[in-house]
Structure formats: structure tokens, C-alpha cells
N, CA, C and O atoms as a Maestro MAE file, in Angstrom:
{
 s_m_m2io_version
 :::
 2.0.0
}

f_m_ct {
 s_m_title
 :::
 protein
 m_atom[344] {
  # First column is atom index #
  i_m_mmod_type
  r_m_x_coord
  r_m_y_coord
  r_m_z_coord
  i_m_residue_number
  s_m_chain_name
  s_m_pdb_residue_name
  s_m_pdb_atom_name
  i_m_atomic_number
  :::
  1 25 85.770 -45.460 -7.821 1 A "MET " " N  " 7
  2 3 85.414 -44.647 -6.681 1 A "MET " " CA " 6
  3 2 86.588 -43.760 -6.313 1 A "MET " " C  " 6
  4 15 87.692 -44.248 -6.071 1 A "MET " " O  " 8
  5 25 86.352 -42.469 -6.271 2 A "GLY " " N  " 7
  6 3 87.402 -41.525 -5.934 2 A "GLY " " CA " 6
  7 2 87.367 -41.174 -4.453 2 A "GLY " " C  " 6
  8 15 86.490 -41.606 -3.705 2 A "GLY " " O  " 8
  9 25 88.335 -40.389 -4.069 3 A "GLY " " N  " 7
  10 3 88.409 -39.920 -2.694 3 A "GLY " " CA " 6
  11 2 87.492 -38.731 -2.489 3 A "GLY " " C  " 6
  12 15 86.630 -38.438 -3.317 3 A "GLY " " O  " 8
  13 25 87.688 -38.073 -1.407 4 A "VAL " " N  " 7
  14 3 86.891 -36.895 -1.064 4 A "VAL " " CA " 6
  15 2 87.381 -35.723 -1.910 4 A "VAL " " C  " 6
  16 15 88.583 -35.466 -1.975 4 A "VAL " " O  " 8
  17 25 86.458 -35.009 -2.557 5 A "ASP " " N  " 7
  18 3 86.888 -33.872 -3.366 5 A "ASP " " CA " 6
  19 2 87.108 -32.636 -2.491 5 A "ASP " " C  " 6
  20 15 86.787 -32.637 -1.303 5 A "ASP " " O  " 8
  21 25 87.651 -31.603 -3.089 6 A "ASP " " N  " 7
  22 3 88.015 -30.397 -2.333 6 A "ASP " " CA " 6
  23 2 86.817 -29.709 -1.688 6 A "ASP " " C  " 6
  24 15 86.919 -29.189 -0.577 6 A "ASP " " O  " 8
  25 25 85.685 -29.706 -2.382 7 A "VAL " " N  " 7
  26 3 84.488 -29.062 -1.834 7 A "VAL " " CA " 6
  27 2 84.000 -29.815 -0.604 7 A "VAL " " C  " 6
  28 15 83.675 -29.199 0.411 7 A "VAL " " O  " 8
  29 25 83.946 -31.127 -0.684 8 A "ASP " " N  " 7
  30 3 83.512 -31.922 0.466 8 A "ASP " " CA " 6
  31 2 84.499 -31.789 1.631 8 A "ASP " " C  " 6
  32 15 84.090 -31.747 2.791 8 A "ASP " " O  " 8
  33 25 85.783 -31.724 1.323 9 A "ARG " " N  " 7
  34 3 86.799 -31.558 2.360 9 A "ARG " " CA " 6
  35 2 86.615 -30.201 3.057 9 A "ARG " " C  " 6
  36 15 86.660 -30.121 4.284 9 A "ARG " " O  " 8
  37 25 86.410 -29.144 2.273 10 A "ALA " " N  " 7
  38 3 86.200 -27.807 2.841 10 A "ALA " " CA " 6
  39 2 84.928 -27.771 3.684 10 A "ALA " " C  " 6
  40 15 84.899 -27.162 4.754 10 A "ALA " " O  " 8
  41 25 83.879 -28.425 3.195 11 A "ARG " " N  " 7
  42 3 82.616 -28.473 3.946 11 A "ARG " " CA " 6
  43 2 82.819 -29.191 5.281 11 A "ARG " " C  " 6
  44 15 82.325 -28.735 6.313 11 A "ARG " " O  " 8
  45 25 83.530 -30.290 5.264 12 A "ALA " " N  " 7
  46 3 83.798 -31.031 6.501 12 A "ALA " " CA " 6
  47 2 84.605 -30.183 7.480 12 A "ALA " " C  " 6
  48 15 84.362 -30.230 8.686 12 A "ALA " " O  " 8
  49 25 85.555 -29.416 6.974 13 A "GLN " " N  " 7
  50 3 86.356 -28.549 7.850 13 A "GLN " " CA " 6
  51 2 85.502 -27.453 8.464 13 A "GLN " " C  " 6
  52 15 85.683 -27.110 9.632 13 A "GLN " " O  " 8
  53 25 84.574 -26.900 7.692 14 A "GLU " " N  " 7
  54 3 83.677 -25.866 8.228 14 A "GLU " " CA " 6
  55 2 82.787 -26.442 9.324 14 A "GLU " " C  " 6
  56 15 82.613 -25.826 10.376 14 A "GLU " " O  " 8
  57 25 82.224 -27.620 9.078 15 A "TYR " " N  " 7
  58 3 81.380 -28.251 10.095 15 A "TYR " " CA " 6
  59 2 82.181 -28.595 11.345 15 A "TYR " " C  " 6
  60 15 81.674 -28.465 12.459 15 A "TYR " " O  " 8
  61 25 83.410 -29.025 11.174 16 A "ALA " " N  " 7
  62 3 84.260 -29.328 12.331 16 A "ALA " " CA " 6
  63 2 84.535 -28.059 13.139 16 A "ALA " " C  " 6
  64 15 84.523 -28.088 14.370 16 A "ALA " " O  " 8
  65 25 84.779 -26.957 12.451 17 A "LEU " " N  " 7
  66 3 84.997 -25.686 13.145 17 A "LEU " " CA " 6
  67 2 83.745 -25.270 13.914 17 A "LEU " " C  " 6
  68 15 83.826 -24.902 15.085 17 A "LEU " " O  " 8
  69 25 82.600 -25.328 13.260 18 A "LEU " " N  " 7
  70 3 81.346 -24.976 13.930 18 A "LEU " " CA " 6
  71 2 81.084 -25.878 15.133 18 A "LEU " " C  " 6
  72 15 80.688 -25.399 16.195 18 A "LEU " " O  " 8
  73 25 81.302 -27.172 14.969 19 A "ALA " " N  " 7
  74 3 81.088 -28.114 16.072 19 A "ALA " " CA " 6
  75 2 82.000 -27.784 17.241 19 A "ALA " " C  " 6
  76 15 81.571 -27.823 18.394 19 A "ALA " " O  " 8
  77 25 83.251 -27.459 16.954 20 A "THR " " N  " 7
  78 3 84.194 -27.119 18.011 20 A "THR " " CA " 6
  79 2 83.756 -25.859 18.742 20 A "THR " " C  " 6
  80 15 83.767 -25.818 19.972 20 A "THR " " O  " 8
  81 25 83.371 -24.831 17.993 21 A "LEU " " N  " 7
  82 3 82.990 -23.563 18.619 21 A "LEU " " CA " 6
  83 2 81.672 -23.661 19.382 21 A "LEU " " C  " 6
  84 15 81.456 -22.913 20.335 21 A "LEU " " O  " 8
  85 25 80.797 -24.564 18.979 22 A "LEU " " N  " 7
  86 3 79.532 -24.729 19.687 22 A "LEU " " CA " 6
  87 2 79.642 -25.667 20.883 22 A "LEU " " C  " 6
  88 15 78.800 -25.624 21.780 22 A "LEU " " O  " 8
  89 25 80.665 -26.511 20.906 23 A "SER " " N  " 7
  90 3 80.782 -27.498 21.980 23 A "SER " " CA " 6
  91 2 81.484 -26.959 23.224 23 A "SER " " C  " 6
  92 15 81.282 -27.476 24.323 23 A "SER " " O  " 8
  93 25 82.298 -25.937 23.061 24 A "ARG " " N  " 7
  94 3 83.013 -25.354 24.212 24 A "ARG " " CA " 6
  95 2 83.540 -23.982 23.813 24 A "ARG " " C  " 6
  96 15 83.693 -23.676 22.630 24 A "ARG " " O  " 8
  97 25 83.811 -23.175 24.815 25 A "SER " " N  " 7
  98 3 84.376 -21.862 24.513 25 A "SER " " CA " 6
  99 2 85.842 -22.023 24.116 25 A "SER " " C  " 6
  100 15 86.551 -22.854 24.686 25 A "SER " " O  " 8
  101 25 86.298 -21.240 23.149 26 A "PRO " " N  " 7
  102 3 87.683 -21.377 22.705 26 A "PRO " " CA " 6
  103 2 88.672 -20.880 23.753 26 A "PRO " " C  " 6
  104 15 88.427 -19.884 24.433 26 A "PRO " " O  " 8
  105 25 89.787 -21.585 23.871 27 A "ASP " " N  " 7
  106 3 90.856 -21.145 24.771 27 A "ASP " " CA " 6
  107 2 91.774 -20.191 24.000 27 A "ASP " " C  " 6
  108 15 91.533 -19.896 22.829 27 A "ASP " " O  " 8
  109 25 92.830 -19.711 24.670 28 A "ASP " " N  " 7
  110 3 93.733 -18.761 24.029 28 A "ASP " " CA " 6
  111 2 94.383 -19.338 22.777 28 A "ASP " " C  " 6
  112 15 94.583 -18.626 21.793 28 A "ASP " " O  " 8
  113 25 94.710 -20.622 22.813 29 A "ARG " " N  " 7
  114 3 95.331 -21.261 21.637 29 A "ARG " " CA " 6
  115 2 94.375 -21.249 20.460 29 A "ARG " " C  " 6
  116 15 94.768 -20.907 19.345 29 A "ARG " " O  " 8
  117 25 93.109 -21.623 20.698 30 A "MET " " N  " 7
  118 3 92.116 -21.624 19.626 30 A "MET " " CA " 6
  119 2 91.863 -20.209 19.112 30 A "MET " " C  " 6
  120 15 91.726 -19.999 17.907 30 A "MET " " O  " 8
  121 25 91.802 -19.243 20.022 31 A "LEU " " N  " 7
  122 3 91.607 -17.857 19.585 31 A "LEU " " CA " 6
  123 2 92.764 -17.405 18.697 31 A "LEU " " C  " 6
  124 15 92.558 -16.690 17.716 31 A "LEU " " O  " 8
  125 25 93.975 -17.823 19.043 32 A "GLY " " N  " 7
  126 3 95.126 -17.493 18.214 32 A "GLY " " CA " 6
  127 2 95.018 -18.091 16.819 32 A "GLY " " C  " 6
  128 15 95.348 -17.438 15.829 32 A "GLY " " O  " 8
  129 25 94.559 -19.322 16.745 33 A "CYS " " N  " 7
  130 3 94.360 -19.970 15.438 33 A "CYS " " CA " 6
  131 2 93.249 -19.278 14.654 33 A "CYS " " C  " 6
  132 15 93.382 -19.055 13.451 33 A "CYS " " O  " 8
  133 25 92.159 -18.941 15.329 34 A "LEU " " N  " 7
  134 3 91.049 -18.258 14.657 34 A "LEU " " CA " 6
  135 2 91.484 -16.896 14.130 34 A "LEU " " C  " 6
  136 15 91.037 -16.474 13.064 34 A "LEU " " O  " 8
  137 25 92.346 -16.211 14.860 35 A "ALA " " N  " 7
  138 3 92.827 -14.896 14.436 35 A "ALA " " CA " 6
  139 2 93.644 -14.976 13.148 35 A "ALA " " C  " 6
  140 15 93.836 -13.963 12.476 35 A "ALA " " O  " 8
  141 25 94.122 -16.158 12.801 36 A "LEU " " N  " 7
  142 3 94.908 -16.347 11.589 36 A "LEU " " CA " 6
  143 2 94.062 -16.661 10.355 36 A "LEU " " C  " 6
  144 15 94.582 -16.725 9.241 36 A "LEU " " O  " 8
  145 25 92.754 -16.857 10.557 37 A "LEU " " N  " 7
  146 3 91.884 -17.137 9.413 37 A "LEU " " CA " 6
  147 2 91.944 -15.989 8.411 37 A "LEU " " C  " 6
  148 15 92.058 -14.823 8.789 37 A "LEU " " O  " 8
  149 25 91.867 -16.330 7.154 38 A "ARG " " N  " 7
  150 3 91.847 -15.333 6.088 38 A "ARG " " CA " 6
  151 2 90.550 -15.476 5.322 38 A "ARG " " C  " 6
  152 15 90.049 -16.582 5.122 38 A "ARG " " O  " 8
  153 25 90.018 -14.359 4.903 39 A "GLY " " N  " 7
  154 3 88.773 -14.368 4.160 39 A "GLY " " CA " 6
  155 2 88.999 -14.037 2.697 39 A "GLY " " C  " 6
  156 15 90.121 -13.800 2.250 39 A "GLY " " O  " 8
  157 25 87.900 -14.029 1.973 40 A "ASP " " N  " 7
  158 3 87.911 -13.603 0.582 40 A "ASP " " CA " 6
  159 2 86.597 -12.862 0.332 40 A "ASP " " C  " 6
  160 15 85.903 -12.487 1.277 40 A "ASP " " O  " 8
  161 25 86.260 -12.652 -0.934 41 A "ALA " " N  " 7
  162 3 85.078 -11.861 -1.273 41 A "ALA " " CA " 6
  163 2 83.757 -12.616 -1.122 41 A "ALA " " C  " 6
  164 15 82.690 -12.010 -1.219 41 A "ALA " " O  " 8
  165 25 83.812 -13.910 -0.889 42 A "SER " " N  " 7
  166 3 82.581 -14.695 -0.742 42 A "SER " " CA " 6
  167 2 81.944 -14.434 0.623 42 A "SER " " C  " 6
  168 15 82.613 -13.943 1.531 42 A "SER " " O  " 8
  169 25 80.670 -14.754 0.774 43 A "PRO " " N  " 7
  170 3 80.035 -14.596 2.092 43 A "PRO " " CA " 6
  171 2 80.751 -15.402 3.180 43 A "PRO " " C  " 6
  172 15 80.918 -14.914 4.297 43 A "PRO " " O  " 8
  173 25 81.169 -16.616 2.868 44 A "LEU " " N  " 7
  174 3 81.898 -17.420 3.847 44 A "LEU " " CA " 6
  175 2 83.256 -16.796 4.149 44 A "LEU " " C  " 6
  176 15 83.704 -16.797 5.295 44 A "LEU " " O  " 8
  177 25 83.904 -16.268 3.126 45 A "GLY " " N  " 7
  178 3 85.182 -15.596 3.327 45 A "GLY " " CA " 6
  179 2 85.038 -14.368 4.211 45 A "GLY " " C  " 6
  180 15 85.899 -14.100 5.049 45 A "GLY " " O  " 8
  181 25 83.950 -13.619 4.029 46 A "ALA " " N  " 7
  182 3 83.690 -12.450 4.871 46 A "ALA " " CA " 6
  183 2 83.442 -12.875 6.316 46 A "ALA " " C  " 6
  184 15 83.874 -12.195 7.247 46 A "ALA " " O  " 8
  185 25 82.750 -13.997 6.505 47 A "ALA " " N  " 7
  186 3 82.516 -14.518 7.854 47 A "ALA " " CA " 6
  187 2 83.828 -14.939 8.500 47 A "ALA " " C  " 6
  188 15 84.035 -14.706 9.691 47 A "ALA " " O  " 8
  189 25 84.713 -15.556 7.727 48 A "HIS " " N  " 7
  190 3 86.028 -15.942 8.255 48 A "HIS " " CA " 6
  191 2 86.816 -14.709 8.678 48 A "HIS " " C  " 6
  192 15 87.436 -14.702 9.741 48 A "HIS " " O  " 8
  193 25 86.795 -13.672 7.856 49 A "ALA " " N  " 7
  194 3 87.526 -12.443 8.179 49 A "ALA " " CA " 6
  195 2 86.968 -11.798 9.447 49 A "ALA " " C  " 6
  196 15 87.729 -11.325 10.291 49 A "ALA " " O  " 8
  197 25 85.644 -11.780 9.582 50 A "ALA " " N  " 7
  198 3 85.028 -11.202 10.783 50 A "ALA " " CA " 6
  199 2 85.356 -12.027 12.023 50 A "ALA " " C  " 6
  200 15 85.607 -11.472 13.093 50 A "ALA " " O  " 8
  201 25 85.356 -13.350 11.881 51 A "LEU " " N  " 7
  202 3 85.712 -14.225 13.000 51 A "LEU " " CA " 6
  203 2 87.162 -14.001 13.407 51 A "LEU " " C  " 6
  204 15 87.470 -13.942 14.597 51 A "LEU " " O  " 8
  205 25 88.052 -13.878 12.429 52 A "ALA " " N  " 7
  206 3 89.468 -13.633 12.722 52 A "ALA " " CA " 6
  207 2 89.655 -12.308 13.454 52 A "ALA " " C  " 6
  208 15 90.424 -12.223 14.412 52 A "ALA " " O  " 8
  209 25 88.956 -11.290 13.004 53 A "GLU " " N  " 7
  210 3 89.061 -9.972 13.636 53 A "GLU " " CA " 6
  211 2 88.547 -10.020 15.072 53 A "GLU " " C  " 6
  212 15 89.174 -9.465 15.976 53 A "GLU " " O  " 8
  213 25 87.422 -10.673 15.282 54 A "ALA " " N  " 7
  214 3 86.863 -10.783 16.635 54 A "ALA " " CA " 6
  215 2 87.786 -11.582 17.545 54 A "ALA " " C  " 6
  216 15 87.985 -11.213 18.703 54 A "ALA " " O  " 8
  217 25 88.348 -12.668 17.035 55 A "ALA " " N  " 7
  218 3 89.249 -13.504 17.832 55 A "ALA " " CA " 6
  219 2 90.496 -12.732 18.236 55 A "ALA " " C  " 6
  220 15 91.011 -12.914 19.339 55 A "ALA " " O  " 8
  221 25 90.979 -11.878 17.357 56 A "ALA " " N  " 7
  222 3 92.187 -11.095 17.637 56 A "ALA " " CA " 6
  223 2 91.949 -10.024 18.693 56 A "ALA " " C  " 6
  224 15 92.896 -9.557 19.326 56 A "ALA " " O  " 8
  225 25 90.698 -9.633 18.887 57 A "LYS " " N  " 7
  226 3 90.373 -8.533 19.803 57 A "LYS " " CA " 6
  227 2 89.877 -8.993 21.170 57 A "LYS " " C  " 6
  228 15 89.486 -8.159 21.986 57 A "LYS " " O  " 8
  229 25 89.883 -10.286 21.438 58 A "THR " " N  " 7
  230 3 89.317 -10.770 22.700 58 A "THR " " CA " 6
  231 2 90.302 -11.691 23.405 58 A "THR " " C  " 6
  232 15 91.410 -11.932 22.925 58 A "THR " " O  " 8
  233 25 89.879 -12.193 24.542 59 A "ASP " " N  " 7
  234 3 90.693 -13.145 25.294 59 A "ASP " " CA " 6
  235 2 89.792 -14.283 25.762 59 A "ASP " " C  " 6
  236 15 88.566 -14.174 25.737 59 A "ASP " " O  " 8
  237 25 90.414 -15.362 26.184 60 A "ALA " " N  " 7
  238 3 89.668 -16.577 26.537 60 A "ALA " " CA " 6
  239 2 88.696 -16.348 27.690 60 A "ALA " " C  " 6
  240 15 87.601 -16.910 27.689 60 A "ALA " " O  " 8
  241 25 89.071 -15.546 28.656 61 A "GLU " " N  " 7
  242 3 88.174 -15.321 29.806 61 A "GLU " " CA " 6
  243 2 86.896 -14.600 29.383 61 A "GLU " " C  " 6
  244 15 85.806 -14.953 29.831 61 A "GLU " " O  " 8
  245 25 87.027 -13.601 28.531 62 A "SER " " N  " 7
  246 3 85.842 -12.886 28.044 62 A "SER " " CA " 6
  247 2 84.945 -13.803 27.226 62 A "SER " " C  " 6
  248 15 83.722 -13.782 27.369 62 A "SER " " O  " 8
  249 25 85.563 -14.606 26.367 63 A "VAL " " N  " 7
  250 3 84.795 -15.527 25.537 63 A "VAL " " CA " 6
  251 2 84.123 -16.581 26.407 63 A "VAL " " C  " 6
  252 15 82.984 -16.968 26.145 63 A "VAL " " O  " 8
  253 25 84.810 -17.042 27.429 64 A "LYS " " N  " 7
  254 3 84.239 -18.053 28.328 64 A "LYS " " CA " 6
  255 2 82.984 -17.523 29.010 64 A "LYS " " C  " 6
  256 15 81.983 -18.231 29.114 64 A "LYS " " O  " 8
  257 25 83.038 -16.275 29.474 65 A "ALA " " N  " 7
  258 3 81.865 -15.671 30.122 65 A "ALA " " CA " 6
  259 2 80.711 -15.514 29.137 65 A "ALA " " C  " 6
  260 15 79.560 -15.799 29.468 65 A "ALA " " O  " 8
  261 25 81.022 -15.062 27.934 66 A "GLU " " N  " 7
  262 3 79.968 -14.898 26.928 66 A "GLU " " CA " 6
  263 2 79.394 -16.249 26.514 66 A "GLU " " C  " 6
  264 15 78.181 -16.386 26.349 66 A "GLU " " O  " 8
  265 25 80.254 -17.236 26.347 67 A "TYR " " N  " 7
  266 3 79.796 -18.587 25.992 67 A "TYR " " CA " 6
  267 2 78.844 -19.102 27.070 67 A "TYR " " C  " 6
  268 15 77.791 -19.658 26.758 67 A "TYR " " O  " 8
  269 25 79.214 -18.918 28.331 68 A "PHE " " N  " 7
  270 3 78.355 -19.373 29.424 68 A "PHE " " CA " 6
  271 2 76.995 -18.673 29.350 68 A "PHE " " C  " 6
  272 15 75.952 -19.317 29.458 68 A "PHE " " O  " 8
  273 25 77.016 -17.358 29.167 69 A "ASP " " N  " 7
  274 3 75.760 -16.611 29.092 69 A "ASP " " CA " 6
  275 2 74.882 -17.083 27.934 69 A "ASP " " C  " 6
  276 15 73.660 -17.154 28.064 69 A "ASP " " O  " 8
  277 25 75.509 -17.405 26.806 70 A "LEU " " N  " 7
  278 3 74.745 -17.805 25.622 70 A "LEU " " CA " 6
  279 2 74.257 -19.247 25.671 70 A "LEU " " C  " 6
  280 15 73.135 -19.537 25.254 70 A "LEU " " O  " 8
  281 25 75.095 -20.155 26.179 71 A "PHE " " N  " 7
  282 3 74.774 -21.575 26.074 71 A "PHE " " CA " 6
  283 2 74.562 -22.257 27.419 71 A "PHE " " C  " 6
  284 15 73.491 -22.812 27.662 71 A "PHE " " O  " 8
  285 25 75.542 -22.228 28.282 72 A "ASP " " N  " 7
  286 3 75.440 -22.956 29.548 72 A "ASP " " CA " 6
  287 2 74.424 -22.343 30.488 72 A "ASP " " C  " 6
  288 15 73.732 -23.066 31.204 72 A "ASP " " O  " 8
  289 25 74.324 -21.054 30.499 73 A "GLY " " N  " 7
  290 3 73.423 -20.377 31.429 73 A "GLY " " CA " 6
  291 2 71.962 -20.539 31.101 73 A "GLY " " C  " 6
  292 15 71.110 -20.228 31.934 73 A "GLY " " O  " 8
  293 25 71.642 -21.018 29.911 74 A "LEU " " N  " 7
  294 3 70.243 -21.143 29.513 74 A "LEU " " CA " 6
  295 2 69.454 -22.111 30.380 74 A "LEU " " C  " 6
  296 15 68.268 -21.899 30.630 74 A "LEU " " O  " 8
  297 25 70.095 -23.155 30.832 75 A "GLY " " N  " 7
  298 3 69.393 -24.149 31.616 75 A "GLY " " CA " 6
  299 2 69.526 -23.956 33.113 75 A "GLY " " C  " 6
  300 15 69.048 -24.784 33.888 75 A "GLY " " O  " 8
  301 25 70.164 -22.881 33.529 76 A "ALA " " N  " 7
  302 3 70.386 -22.640 34.958 76 A "ALA " " CA " 6
  303 2 69.053 -22.410 35.662 76 A "ALA " " C  " 6
  304 15 68.110 -21.872 35.083 76 A "ALA " " O  " 8
  305 25 68.999 -22.821 36.894 77 A "ALA " " N  " 7
  306 3 67.783 -22.644 37.677 77 A "ALA " " CA " 6
  307 2 67.406 -21.180 37.731 77 A "ALA " " C  " 6
  308 15 68.249 -20.325 38.000 77 A "ALA " " O  " 8
  309 25 66.164 -20.894 37.480 78 A "GLY " " N  " 7
  310 3 65.669 -19.530 37.542 78 A "GLY " " CA " 6
  311 2 65.811 -18.754 36.247 78 A "GLY " " C  " 6
  312 15 65.258 -17.660 36.132 78 A "GLY " " O  " 8
  313 25 66.533 -19.282 35.265 79 A "SER " " N  " 7
  314 3 66.714 -18.525 34.026 79 A "SER " " CA " 6
  315 2 65.619 -18.810 33.012 79 A "SER " " C  " 6
  316 15 65.426 -18.034 32.077 79 A "SER " " O  " 8
  317 25 64.902 -19.906 33.181 80 A "CYS " " N  " 7
  318 3 63.809 -20.232 32.274 80 A "CYS " " CA " 6
  319 2 62.488 -20.050 33.008 80 A "CYS " " C  " 6
  320 15 62.312 -20.533 34.126 80 A "CYS " " O  " 8
  321 25 61.572 -19.353 32.370 81 A "PRO " " N  " 7
  322 3 60.286 -19.174 33.040 81 A "PRO " " CA " 6
  323 2 59.571 -20.502 33.198 81 A "PRO " " C  " 6
  324 15 59.666 -21.386 32.346 81 A "PRO " " O  " 8
  325 25 58.871 -20.622 34.280 82 A "THR " " N  " 7
  326 3 58.099 -21.851 34.495 82 A "THR " " CA " 6
  327 2 56.693 -21.640 33.949 82 A "THR " " C  " 6
  328 15 56.158 -20.531 33.950 82 A "THR " " O  " 8
  329 25 56.133 -22.711 33.498 83 A "HIS " " N  " 7
  330 3 54.783 -22.639 32.938 83 A "HIS " " CA " 6
  331 2 53.815 -23.231 33.964 83 A "HIS " " C  " 6
  332 15 54.011 -24.350 34.437 83 A "HIS " " O  " 8
  333 25 52.779 -22.480 34.303 84 A "PRO " " N  " 7
  334 3 51.816 -23.024 35.278 84 A "PRO " " CA " 6
  335 2 51.079 -24.205 34.692 84 A "PRO " " C  " 6
  336 15 50.767 -24.232 33.502 84 A "PRO " " O  " 8
  337 25 50.808 -25.162 35.521 85 A "THR " " N  " 7
  338 3 50.033 -26.307 35.080 85 A "THR " " CA " 6
  339 2 48.559 -25.997 35.250 85 A "THR " " C  " 6
  340 15 48.164 -25.294 36.181 85 A "THR " " O  " 8
  341 25 47.766 -26.515 34.364 86 A "THR " " N  " 7
  342 3 46.314 -26.255 34.465 86 A "THR " " CA " 6
  343 2 45.570 -27.518 34.749 86 A "THR " " C  " 6
  344 15 44.345 -27.500 34.867 86 A "THR " " O  " 8
  :::
 }
 m_bond[343] {
  # First column is bond index #
  i_m_from
  i_m_to
  i_m_order
  :::
  1 1 2 1
  2 2 3 1
  3 3 4 2
  4 3 5 1
  5 5 6 1
  6 6 7 1
  7 7 8 2
  8 7 9 1
  9 9 10 1
  10 10 11 1
  11 11 12 2
  12 11 13 1
  13 13 14 1
  14 14 15 1
  15 15 16 2
  16 15 17 1
  17 17 18 1
  18 18 19 1
  19 19 20 2
  20 19 21 1
  21 21 22 1
  22 22 23 1
  23 23 24 2
  24 23 25 1
  25 25 26 1
  26 26 27 1
  27 27 28 2
  28 27 29 1
  29 29 30 1
  30 30 31 1
  31 31 32 2
  32 31 33 1
  33 33 34 1
  34 34 35 1
  35 35 36 2
  36 35 37 1
  37 37 38 1
  38 38 39 1
  39 39 40 2
  40 39 41 1
  41 41 42 1
  42 42 43 1
  43 43 44 2
  44 43 45 1
  45 45 46 1
  46 46 47 1
  47 47 48 2
  48 47 49 1
  49 49 50 1
  50 50 51 1
  51 51 52 2
  52 51 53 1
  53 53 54 1
  54 54 55 1
  55 55 56 2
  56 55 57 1
  57 57 58 1
  58 58 59 1
  59 59 60 2
  60 59 61 1
  61 61 62 1
  62 62 63 1
  63 63 64 2
  64 63 65 1
  65 65 66 1
  66 66 67 1
  67 67 68 2
  68 67 69 1
  69 69 70 1
  70 70 71 1
  71 71 72 2
  72 71 73 1
  73 73 74 1
  74 74 75 1
  75 75 76 2
  76 75 77 1
  77 77 78 1
  78 78 79 1
  79 79 80 2
  80 79 81 1
  81 81 82 1
  82 82 83 1
  83 83 84 2
  84 83 85 1
  85 85 86 1
  86 86 87 1
  87 87 88 2
  88 87 89 1
  89 89 90 1
  90 90 91 1
  91 91 92 2
  92 91 93 1
  93 93 94 1
  94 94 95 1
  95 95 96 2
  96 95 97 1
  97 97 98 1
  98 98 99 1
  99 99 100 2
  100 99 101 1
  101 101 102 1
  102 102 103 1
  103 103 104 2
  104 103 105 1
  105 105 106 1
  106 106 107 1
  107 107 108 2
  108 107 109 1
  109 109 110 1
  110 110 111 1
  111 111 112 2
  112 111 113 1
  113 113 114 1
  114 114 115 1
  115 115 116 2
  116 115 117 1
  117 117 118 1
  118 118 119 1
  119 119 120 2
  120 119 121 1
  121 121 122 1
  122 122 123 1
  123 123 124 2
  124 123 125 1
  125 125 126 1
  126 126 127 1
  127 127 128 2
  128 127 129 1
  129 129 130 1
  130 130 131 1
  131 131 132 2
  132 131 133 1
  133 133 134 1
  134 134 135 1
  135 135 136 2
  136 135 137 1
  137 137 138 1
  138 138 139 1
  139 139 140 2
  140 139 141 1
  141 141 142 1
  142 142 143 1
  143 143 144 2
  144 143 145 1
  145 145 146 1
  146 146 147 1
  147 147 148 2
  148 147 149 1
  149 149 150 1
  150 150 151 1
  151 151 152 2
  152 151 153 1
  153 153 154 1
  154 154 155 1
  155 155 156 2
  156 155 157 1
  157 157 158 1
  158 158 159 1
  159 159 160 2
  160 159 161 1
  161 161 162 1
  162 162 163 1
  163 163 164 2
  164 163 165 1
  165 165 166 1
  166 166 167 1
  167 167 168 2
  168 167 169 1
  169 169 170 1
  170 170 171 1
  171 171 172 2
  172 171 173 1
  173 173 174 1
  174 174 175 1
  175 175 176 2
  176 175 177 1
  177 177 178 1
  178 178 179 1
  179 179 180 2
  180 179 181 1
  181 181 182 1
  182 182 183 1
  183 183 184 2
  184 183 185 1
  185 185 186 1
  186 186 187 1
  187 187 188 2
  188 187 189 1
  189 189 190 1
  190 190 191 1
  191 191 192 2
  192 191 193 1
  193 193 194 1
  194 194 195 1
  195 195 196 2
  196 195 197 1
  197 197 198 1
  198 198 199 1
  199 199 200 2
  200 199 201 1
  201 201 202 1
  202 202 203 1
  203 203 204 2
  204 203 205 1
  205 205 206 1
  206 206 207 1
  207 207 208 2
  208 207 209 1
  209 209 210 1
  210 210 211 1
  211 211 212 2
  212 211 213 1
  213 213 214 1
  214 214 215 1
  215 215 216 2
  216 215 217 1
  217 217 218 1
  218 218 219 1
  219 219 220 2
  220 219 221 1
  221 221 222 1
  222 222 223 1
  223 223 224 2
  224 223 225 1
  225 225 226 1
  226 226 227 1
  227 227 228 2
  228 227 229 1
  229 229 230 1
  230 230 231 1
  231 231 232 2
  232 231 233 1
  233 233 234 1
  234 234 235 1
  235 235 236 2
  236 235 237 1
  237 237 238 1
  238 238 239 1
  239 239 240 2
  240 239 241 1
  241 241 242 1
  242 242 243 1
  243 243 244 2
  244 243 245 1
  245 245 246 1
  246 246 247 1
  247 247 248 2
  248 247 249 1
  249 249 250 1
  250 250 251 1
  251 251 252 2
  252 251 253 1
  253 253 254 1
  254 254 255 1
  255 255 256 2
  256 255 257 1
  257 257 258 1
  258 258 259 1
  259 259 260 2
  260 259 261 1
  261 261 262 1
  262 262 263 1
  263 263 264 2
  264 263 265 1
  265 265 266 1
  266 266 267 1
  267 267 268 2
  268 267 269 1
  269 269 270 1
  270 270 271 1
  271 271 272 2
  272 271 273 1
  273 273 274 1
  274 274 275 1
  275 275 276 2
  276 275 277 1
  277 277 278 1
  278 278 279 1
  279 279 280 2
  280 279 281 1
  281 281 282 1
  282 282 283 1
  283 283 284 2
  284 283 285 1
  285 285 286 1
  286 286 287 1
  287 287 288 2
  288 287 289 1
  289 289 290 1
  290 290 291 1
  291 291 292 2
  292 291 293 1
  293 293 294 1
  294 294 295 1
  295 295 296 2
  296 295 297 1
  297 297 298 1
  298 298 299 1
  299 299 300 2
  300 299 301 1
  301 301 302 1
  302 302 303 1
  303 303 304 2
  304 303 305 1
  305 305 306 1
  306 306 307 1
  307 307 308 2
  308 307 309 1
  309 309 310 1
  310 310 311 1
  311 311 312 2
  312 311 313 1
  313 313 314 1
  314 314 315 1
  315 315 316 2
  316 315 317 1
  317 317 318 1
  318 318 319 1
  319 319 320 2
  320 319 321 1
  321 321 322 1
  322 322 323 1
  323 323 324 2
  324 323 325 1
  325 325 326 1
  326 326 327 1
  327 327 328 2
  328 327 329 1
  329 329 330 1
  330 330 331 1
  331 331 332 2
  332 331 333 1
  333 333 334 1
  334 334 335 1
  335 335 336 2
  336 335 337 1
  337 337 338 1
  338 338 339 1
  339 339 340 2
  340 339 341 1
  341 341 342 1
  342 342 343 1
  343 343 344 2
  :::
 }
}
């Protein structure tokens, strides 16, 4: 039985990144780390490059507001239409 191979390790790191970004808005430290991502010619590499570029152009307060609008605000009172009962 061998250890975890490089592909599985990379996959786990991608899922960890996605989980982190979906669980809370990134702070300035996380944005700084994201801005350091490097891409390559693959679709995933292009996504990394785009994420790095976006992270470099924003700040934590702007991301926090957008995160709230996208995720936290969905369940706020009045934001979801009510369905009439029949």
C-alpha cells in the first residue's frame, strides 16, 4: 500500500481551497495568498490565473460585501419569495 499520489494530493488541495472560499469570505491575508497563485495552459491553470488576478485587484471589505450578497443574504427575511398555500 502506497501513500497518496501527486494527483490525489493536488485534488485534495483544490477541494480544500474551494471549501475555504465557500465557507467564508477571504480576508486580506487570504487574498494575498490567492494573488500569488500561478496558472498554466490547462483549464484549471487558467482558473488559477484568473483567481490570482481578481484577488490582486480587490480588498477584503469588497469581497465580504459580495460574499454576503451571494451567500449569506439569500436566506435573509424578505429576500426569498413566499409561496401561497392552497
